[in-house]
Every structure is written in structure tokens, then in C-alpha cells.
C-alpha positions as CSV (number, residue, x, y, z in Angstrom):
1,M,97.5,101.6,112.5
2,S,93.7,101.2,112.1
3,G,90.9,103.5,111.4
4,I,92.6,105.9,109.0
5,C,90.1,107.8,106.8
6,G,90.1,110.5,104.1
7,E,87.9,112.1,101.7
8,V,89.3,112.1,98.3
9,F,88.6,114.0,95.0
10,V,90.1,113.2,91.5
11,V,89.8,115.3,88.4
12,L,90.9,114.0,85.0
13,A,90.6,115.1,81.5
14,P,88.6,116.6,79.8
15,C,87.7,118.8,83.1
16,V,91.3,119.8,84.0
17,E,93.0,123.0,82.8
18,S,95.3,122.7,79.9
19,G,98.8,121.5,80.7
20,K,97.5,119.5,83.6
21,T,96.5,115.9,83.5
22,I,95.1,114.8,86.8
23,I,94.5,116.8,90.0
24,Y,94.2,114.7,93.4
25,G,92.9,116.2,96.6
26,R,92.5,114.7,99.9
27,N,91.5,115.8,103.5
28,G,92.6,113.5,106.3
29,L,89.7,112.9,108.7
30,R,89.8,112.9,112.5
31,Q,88.3,109.9,114.2
32,P,85.5,111.0,116.5
33,A,87.4,109.5,119.6
34,D,90.6,111.2,118.7
35,D,90.7,115.0,119.1
36,S,94.5,115.0,119.7
37,A,95.6,113.5,116.4
38,V,98.4,115.3,114.6
39,S,99.6,115.1,111.0
40,E,103.1,115.5,110.0
41,V,104.8,116.2,106.6
42,H,108.0,114.3,106.1
43,L,110.5,114.3,103.0
44,Y,112.6,111.2,102.7
45,P,115.4,111.1,100.2
46,A,116.0,108.3,97.7
47,S,118.2,105.5,98.7
48,E,120.4,103.2,96.6
49,G,119.1,99.9,98.2
50,N,119.1,97.9,101.3
51,S,120.2,94.2,101.3
52,G,118.9,94.0,104.9
53,S,115.2,94.5,106.1
54,V,112.9,97.4,106.6
55,K,110.9,97.7,109.9
56,C,107.5,99.1,109.2
57,D,104.9,99.8,111.9
58,S,103.9,96.1,112.6
59,A,106.1,94.0,110.0
60,E,109.5,93.6,108.8
61,I,110.0,93.0,105.1
62,D,112.9,92.8,102.8
63,G,114.7,95.9,101.9
64,S,114.8,97.7,98.3
65,A,116.1,100.8,96.7
66,T,113.7,103.8,97.3
67,F,112.6,107.0,95.5
68,S,112.3,110.3,97.1
69,V,108.9,110.7,98.8
70,I,107.0,113.5,100.4
71,L,104.5,112.1,102.9
72,S,101.6,113.3,105.0
73,K,101.4,111.0,107.8
74,P,100.1,110.4,111.5
75,A,102.5,111.5,114.1
76,G,104.6,108.7,115.3
77,V,103.7,106.3,112.5
78,W,106.1,104.9,110.0
79,G,103.8,104.7,107.2
80,A,101.6,107.5,105.6
81,E,98.1,108.5,104.7
82,S,98.9,110.3,101.6
83,G,102.0,111.4,99.5
84,S,103.8,111.7,96.3
85,N,107.1,110.5,94.9
86,E,109.8,112.0,92.7
87,K,108.3,110.1,89.6
88,G,105.1,111.9,89.7
89,L,103.2,109.1,91.5
90,C,100.5,110.1,94.1
91,L,99.0,107.5,96.5
92,G,96.3,108.2,99.3
93,L,94.4,106.0,101.8
94,T,90.7,106.7,101.8
95,F,89.7,104.1,104.2
96,S,91.1,101.5,106.5
97,E,89.2,99.2,109.0
98,G,90.2,96.5,111.3
99,H,92.7,95.8,113.9
100,P,96.5,95.7,113.0
101,V,97.7,92.2,112.7
102,E,101.1,91.6,114.3
103,G,103.7,90.8,111.9
104,K,101.6,91.9,108.8
105,L,101.7,95.1,106.8
106,N,98.9,97.7,107.5
107,A,97.4,100.3,105.1
108,T,99.6,103.2,106.1
109,D,102.6,100.9,105.6
110,L,101.4,100.1,102.0
111,V,101.0,103.9,101.2
112,R,104.7,104.7,102.2
113,L,106.1,101.4,100.5
114,G,104.1,102.1,97.2
115,L,105.5,105.5,96.9
116,E,109.1,104.5,97.7
117,R,109.2,101.5,95.3
118,A,106.9,102.3,92.4
119,T,107.2,104.6,89.4
120,S,103.5,104.5,88.0
121,A,100.1,103.9,89.1
122,T,100.1,100.5,87.4
123,E,103.4,99.4,89.0
124,A,102.0,100.6,92.3
125,I,99.0,98.3,92.1
126,D,101.3,95.5,91.2
127,L,103.5,96.2,94.1
128,L,100.9,96.7,96.8
129,T,98.9,93.6,95.9
130,K,102.0,91.5,95.8
131,L,103.3,93.0,99.2
132,N,99.8,92.4,100.6
133,Q,99.9,88.7,99.5
134,Q,103.4,88.2,100.9
135,Y,103.2,90.4,104.1
136,G,99.5,91.1,104.5
137,P,96.7,89.5,106.4
138,V,95.6,86.1,105.1
139,E,91.9,86.2,106.2
140,E,89.3,85.3,103.8
141,S,86.2,86.9,105.6
142,K,84.0,89.8,105.9
143,D,85.7,90.9,109.1
144,A,89.2,90.8,107.5
145,P,91.1,94.1,107.6
146,K,90.0,96.6,104.8
147,A,91.7,99.4,103.0
148,A,90.8,101.5,100.1
149,F,93.4,103.6,98.2
150,V,93.5,106.2,95.2
151,V,96.6,105.7,93.1
152,C,97.4,108.3,90.3
153,D,100.2,109.3,88.0
154,A,100.2,111.8,85.2
155,N,98.6,109.4,83.0
156,E,96.0,107.4,84.9
157,A,94.2,106.9,88.0
158,W,93.0,103.8,89.8
159,L,91.0,102.8,92.9
160,L,92.4,99.8,94.8
161,N,90.6,97.9,97.5
162,L,92.0,95.2,99.7
163,V,90.1,93.0,102.2
164,G,92.3,90.5,103.6
165,C,93.9,88.7,100.7
166,F,91.1,89.6,98.4
167,W,91.6,92.5,96.1
168,A,89.9,94.5,93.3
169,A,90.8,97.7,91.3
170,H,89.1,99.9,88.9
171,K,90.6,102.3,86.4
172,L,89.0,105.8,86.3
173,A,88.4,106.7,82.5
174,S,87.7,110.3,82.6
175,G,85.8,113.2,84.4
176,S,85.8,113.4,88.2
177,L,85.3,111.3,91.3
178,A,84.4,112.2,94.8
179,L,85.0,109.5,97.6
180,N,84.0,109.4,101.3
181,P,85.6,106.7,103.5
182,G,84.6,103.3,102.4
183,L,85.6,100.6,99.9
184,S,85.2,102.3,96.5
185,V,85.5,99.4,93.7
186,G,81.8,98.4,92.7
187,T,80.8,96.4,89.6
188,Q,83.4,98.0,87.4
189,I,86.4,95.6,88.2
190,D,89.3,96.1,85.7
191,R,91.8,94.0,87.8
192,S,91.5,91.6,90.7
193,C,93.1,88.7,92.6
194,D,92.8,85.5,90.4
195,D,89.4,83.8,90.4
196,L,87.9,86.6,92.7
197,P,84.2,85.5,92.2
198,S,84.8,81.9,93.0
199,K,87.1,82.7,96.0
200,L,84.4,85.1,97.4
201,Q,81.9,82.2,97.1
202,A,84.1,79.7,98.6
203,A,84.7,81.8,101.6
204,G,80.9,82.3,102.0
205,V,81.4,86.1,101.4
206,W,79.3,86.3,98.2
207,D,76.4,84.2,97.2
208,G,77.0,84.5,93.5
209,A,73.7,86.1,92.7
210,G,73.7,88.9,90.1
211,E,76.6,91.0,89.2
212,L,79.6,91.1,91.7
213,N,79.8,94.4,93.4
214,F,83.0,94.4,95.5
215,S,82.3,97.1,97.9
216,K,78.6,96.0,98.8
217,V,79.6,92.5,99.3
218,F,81.6,93.8,102.3
219,G,79.0,96.0,103.4
220,S,80.8,99.4,102.3
221,D,80.3,102.2,99.9
222,S,82.1,105.4,99.4
223,A,80.3,107.4,96.8
224,R,79.5,110.9,97.7
225,A,78.4,114.2,96.2
226,W,81.0,116.7,94.9
227,S,81.9,119.5,97.4
228,G,82.7,123.1,96.1
229,P,82.9,123.9,92.5
230,E,82.0,120.9,90.5
231,P,84.2,120.0,87.4
232,S,82.9,120.4,83.9
233,G,84.0,119.2,80.6
234,E,85.3,122.7,79.6
235,G,88.9,122.2,80.9
236,S,88.3,124.8,83.5
237,Y,89.2,122.9,86.8
238,G,92.5,123.8,88.3
239,L,94.5,124.0,91.6
240,V,92.4,126.8,93.2
241,Q,89.2,124.9,92.4
242,M,90.6,121.8,94.3
243,F,91.7,124.1,97.3
244,E,87.9,125.3,97.2
245,T,86.6,121.7,97.1
246,L,88.6,120.6,100.0
247,R,87.6,123.5,102.1
248,A,84.0,123.1,101.2
249,A,84.3,119.3,102.4
250,G,86.1,120.3,105.3
251,T,83.4,122.4,106.8
252,E,81.2,119.2,106.9
253,Q,83.5,117.4,109.5
254,K,86.7,117.7,111.3
255,S,89.6,117.5,108.9
256,L,93.3,116.9,109.6
257,S,96.1,117.7,107.1
258,S,95.2,118.2,103.5
259,H,97.1,117.4,100.3
260,V,96.8,118.4,96.8
261,S,98.8,117.1,93.7
262,V,98.7,118.6,90.3
263,L,100.3,116.0,88.0
264,S,101.6,116.8,84.6
265,N,103.2,114.6,82.0
266,S,104.7,117.7,80.0
267,G,106.0,119.7,82.8
268,L,106.8,119.9,86.6
269,S,104.1,118.4,88.9
270,C,103.6,120.3,92.2
271,H,102.4,119.0,95.4
272,W,100.6,121.2,98.2
273,F,100.2,120.4,101.9
274,T,98.6,122.3,104.6
275,A,100.4,120.4,107.4
276,T,97.6,121.7,109.7
277,P,94.0,120.7,110.5
278,N,91.1,122.4,108.9
279,P,91.6,123.5,105.4
280,V,89.2,126.2,105.9
281,E,91.7,128.1,108.2
282,S,94.9,126.6,106.7
283,V,97.4,127.6,104.2
284,Y,98.4,125.3,101.3
285,K,102.2,125.2,100.9
286,P,103.9,124.1,97.4
287,F,106.6,121.3,97.0
288,I,108.3,120.4,93.8
289,F,110.9,117.5,93.7
290,T,114.5,118.6,93.1
291,P,117.8,117.0,93.8
292,G,118.4,119.4,96.8
293,A,114.8,119.8,98.0
294,K,114.3,120.7,101.7
295,I,111.1,121.1,103.8
296,S,110.7,122.9,107.0
297,P,111.5,121.0,110.3
298,L,108.4,122.7,111.7
299,T,106.2,120.2,110.0
300,R,107.7,117.3,112.0
301,V,107.1,116.5,115.7
302,P,110.2,117.1,117.8
303,A,111.4,114.3,119.9
304,G,109.7,114.4,123.2
305,D,107.0,116.5,122.0
306,S,103.3,115.5,120.9
307,Q,102.9,118.3,118.1
308,T,104.7,120.0,115.3
309,L,105.5,123.6,116.0
310,L,103.5,124.6,113.1
311,H,100.5,122.7,114.5
312,K,100.9,124.3,117.8
313,L,101.1,127.8,116.4
314,H,98.2,127.2,114.2
315,N,96.2,125.9,117.0
316,N,96.7,129.2,118.9
317,R,95.8,131.4,115.8
318,K,93.4,134.1,115.7
319,W,92.0,133.7,112.3
320,E,90.2,137.0,112.4
321,N,93.4,138.7,112.7
322,V,95.4,136.8,110.2
323,G,93.1,135.0,108.0
324,D,93.1,137.8,105.2
325,L,96.9,138.0,105.2
326,L,97.4,134.3,104.9
327,T,94.8,133.9,102.1
328,S,96.7,136.6,100.2
329,L,100.1,134.8,100.9
330,E,98.6,131.6,99.5
331,S,97.1,133.4,96.5
332,T,100.4,135.1,95.6
333,C,102.4,131.9,96.0
334,V,99.9,130.1,93.8
335,D,100.3,132.7,91.0
336,E,104.2,132.7,91.3
337,V,104.4,128.8,91.2
338,N,102.1,128.6,88.2
339,R,103.9,131.3,86.5
340,F,107.2,129.6,87.0
341,I,105.9,126.3,85.8
342,C,104.7,127.8,82.7
343,E,107.9,129.7,82.0
344,H,110.4,126.9,82.7
345,S,111.2,123.4,81.3
346,S,110.3,120.1,83.2
347,E,113.7,120.0,84.7
348,P,113.7,120.8,88.3
349,I,116.2,123.6,89.3
350,Q,118.0,124.6,92.5
351,E,115.8,127.7,92.8
352,L,112.9,125.4,93.8
353,D,115.0,123.6,96.6
354,E,113.6,125.5,99.6
355,L,110.0,126.4,98.1
356,M,108.0,124.7,100.8
357,K,110.4,125.6,103.6
358,D,110.2,129.3,102.7
359,C,106.3,129.2,102.6
360,V,106.1,127.4,106.0
361,E,108.5,129.9,107.5
362,A,106.6,132.8,106.0
363,E,103.3,131.3,107.5
364,V,104.8,131.0,110.9
365,K,105.8,134.8,111.2
366,F,102.0,135.6,111.0
367,Y,101.2,133.2,114.0
368,R,103.9,134.5,116.4
């Protein structure tokens, strides 16, 4: 699938609240020509392994054991735009461009595969670049398919850009970063494919003059101003501020489903999804990985339909009638989840199994 875009915001120490290490937020963006796009949220359990093959959207690759993952994905697509796994890894697609190549992995395939098979951000970069080399497009030109990812775990955050078989990655040191769709790795390149400068010159992509800027070589740049409450160095930026940021950004253009992950290396990480478009008039629902975790079937498109039931009910909402009630519901949920995480150890417990399911069903009652 081509043309997937998202605006992403990442906040790291020293800006994040005490007890949190990285906060990730993403708004999926609707393409101008596609007013009917629908996002789903799916939960897939871990698997012990597969000696056969895995059929992705446009390629078939060797099977592997997988971790449990929760994915925000376009309806009818095998891959995903954004998601998290049980190991505390978070991966999101900010930009893809170029027609899918038959028999080759595309950007959404890589998001899902990275989450299913990697335990950390560094391991995800190793995996994605290896898969891209083995199963991805082999073009070496400015017209090759392009993809940009944000890869986070509880300890570090990376930007990864792929253009055909070229790739470059940059590790975020501290502070915060806001990205529009586009390639995001500039002159700060911490990892790359072997001999990247010479390969770019040999392919006629870069003339070798000055310092290599990966994104500008390919005519793309994703830097943007921060939306909403801007992080400071005071450790005050938290979950609610990320909601406000995505809602402020969401007023600027048509947004699809939104995803926030609060990653912690000393407690439970929590992942929040709207599963509906327009974060300004949507409710964030929490999810925490547990051995018996469930999510509502209302966030998946039923066979033979074109929308999730949650999406359909949300489209018919009268926000002026239910907005205040739903805002209060979300606020109460945030307080209860934060209190629970503070009071309990990092071990997930059965009490959290149906956390997201209960919140979706509570939201739906307001729409009926």
C-alpha cells in the first residue's frame, strides 16, 4: 500500500514526567483523494513460530515466532501504520511514497513485521533494514519507493528512512521532535547501509558536494513546528499534554486514527488509541499488554462491511450533545489508569485484560 502518511511527536527526557521515559504520539493523515479511508485497531496474540511462510500485502516471506502486537492499520491491509508490542516497542510510519512493487515488502508490511519480531528499537532497525534488503525494492534512484519510520522503546528513539535499498538512521538524544510526512534523517546519520555516500554518488543521486543530507538528497523534509503545549526541560510533559498536542495538530488537516504510547522502563507501559478519525472529537482508549488481553470487536471491520461499527457510530455522532460527557469519560479513565500504574508493580494482571474493551463499549453507549 502506498501513500501512507502521519504526523508524529516524540518526547524524551528531560521533558517527560517522572516515571516515564518516552512518549510517542501519531495522527494518521487522510490522503486528499480518499475521503472514505477507515482505520482499524487489531490485537494479535504471540505465536510460537512458523516453519512455513507469511503472506504480507504484496510479498511472501519466511515465517517466524511473533510477539503480541496491537496495531492501528488501514482497513483491509495486512500491515499497519502504527502500533506497539508486548516488549514495549513502538513503531510508526510517518511517510511512504511510491507504487507498491509486486513481490516486495512495502512500508506497512515492515511496521507490522518489526513489531511482531523485534524486542527493542535497535533490534527493529536491524530487522527492518535486513528485511528490506532481502525482500524490499532494489532500486537505486531518486524515484525508488520511500518510507520514514519512528522507532521507540523505553530507552531510546530512532528515525529510520528507506529509499529503495538505501537507508539511514538517526538516534534522538533528548528533548522532543515533531515530524510532518516526509523523510526525516538529515545530516545527523548514526547508522546507514554500507558505503552510503559512495553508493549515492555511484547511482547519480548525490554529487558529493558538502555534507550529506539524506532527506534533502531525495527532495524531502519533514521538520515542523510543535503543536499544542510545547515540551520544556522541567519534566512536566505527560499523557494529557500529548493528547492536546495531537488534537491541536488534528485541527490543521484531516486526521485518521490517533495513537499514543507512554513507555516506561520501570513500570507498565500504556498505549492509547482513538480508533476513530479526528482526535478533536474522539476519545482515547487505553490498552496494556496482559496474557489475557482483549479488545473490542467494534474496532475491526466486519466481513462484508466497509467500516468498523465504532467508526460508523462516531460518524453519526452529535458532538455538541455528547462531547462534554465523553471528555469527562476520557479524563476519568486517564486518572484511574495513572493511579493504577503508580500503585502496582510492572507485572500485568488479569484486572487489566479488558481495559480497552470496556472503554470502547462505554463510548459506544453515548453514540446510540
